[in-house]
C-alpha positions as CSV (number, residue, x, y, z in Angstrom):
1,M,-46.9,90.3,-0.8
2,A,-47.5,94.1,0.4
3,D,-50.6,92.7,1.6
4,Q,-48.8,90.9,4.7
5,E,-48.4,92.6,7.9
6,R,-44.9,92.5,9.6
7,G,-44.5,90.5,12.4
8,V,-44.3,91.7,15.6
9,R,-40.6,92.8,16.6
10,R,-38.9,92.1,20.0
11,V,-37.9,94.8,22.2
12,K,-35.0,94.9,24.8
13,Q,-34.0,97.2,27.4
14,G,-30.2,97.5,28.4
15,V,-27.0,99.6,29.2
16,V,-24.7,101.1,27.0
17,V,-21.5,100.0,27.5
18,S,-19.7,101.2,24.2
19,T,-20.4,103.8,21.6
20,K,-17.0,103.8,20.3
21,M,-17.9,103.1,16.7
22,D,-19.8,105.7,14.5
23,K,-23.4,105.1,14.4
24,T,-23.3,102.1,16.7
25,A,-24.1,101.4,20.5
26,V,-23.3,98.2,21.8
27,V,-26.2,97.6,24.5
28,L,-25.8,95.2,27.7
29,V,-29.1,93.2,28.3
30,Q,-29.1,91.3,31.5
31,T,-31.8,88.6,32.1
32,K,-32.6,86.5,35.2
33,M,-32.4,83.1,34.9
34,R,-32.8,80.0,37.4
35,H,-29.9,78.0,37.6
36,P,-30.9,74.2,36.1
37,V,-29.2,72.6,38.9
38,Y,-28.7,74.7,42.1
39,Q,-32.2,76.7,41.4
40,K,-30.4,79.9,42.2
41,V,-31.5,83.4,40.2
42,V,-28.6,84.1,38.4
43,L,-28.0,87.1,36.1
44,R,-26.9,86.4,32.5
45,G,-26.0,89.3,30.2
46,K,-25.9,89.5,26.5
47,K,-24.2,92.2,24.0
48,Y,-26.3,93.5,21.3
49,Y,-24.9,96.0,18.4
50,A,-27.8,98.3,17.9
51,H,-27.9,101.2,15.2
52,D,-27.6,104.7,16.5
53,E,-28.2,107.0,13.5
54,K,-27.9,110.1,15.3
55,N,-25.2,109.1,17.7
56,L,-27.7,110.1,20.7
57,A,-26.5,107.4,23.0
58,K,-23.5,107.8,25.4
59,E,-22.2,105.1,27.8
60,G,-24.1,104.2,31.0
61,D,-27.4,105.4,29.4
62,T,-30.7,103.0,29.7
63,V,-32.2,102.3,26.2
64,T,-34.7,100.3,24.5
65,I,-33.9,98.6,21.3
66,A,-35.8,96.9,18.4
67,E,-35.1,94.3,16.0
68,T,-35.0,95.3,12.6
69,R,-33.5,94.1,9.1
70,P,-29.5,93.4,9.0
71,M,-27.8,96.5,9.0
72,S,-24.5,95.2,9.0
73,K,-22.6,91.9,9.7
74,L,-23.5,92.3,13.4
75,K,-26.2,94.7,13.7
76,R,-29.8,93.5,13.9
77,W,-31.3,95.9,16.3
78,R,-32.0,99.9,16.3
79,L,-32.0,102.1,19.0
80,V,-35.6,103.2,19.6
81,E,-35.0,105.6,22.6
82,A,-32.8,106.8,25.7
83,T,-35.1,106.1,28.5
84,Q,-32.5,107.3,31.2
85,T,-29.2,109.1,30.7
86,E,-26.7,108.9,32.9
87,V,-25.3,112.0,34.6
88,V,-21.6,112.7,35.2
89,Q,-20.6,114.5,38.6
90,S,-17.3,115.8,38.4
């Protein structure tokens, strides 16, 4: 079993929409799909709960997440990197 290589893990990019939980970021990933009847391209969004060990992500950041072992009931993804951070102007 130790000789077997791990499968390719899925990687997704999205925007952080919530960081209210400790060590968790909720990431919204939007994908484009064609409507089956009207053939118009529409955006579909799905939220993923990602493990953020060091609480690096902030709301509005664009992040990369990767599939991992289950961390909790909802968390099956982990934060890989914050590719773009949101600048708040006041």
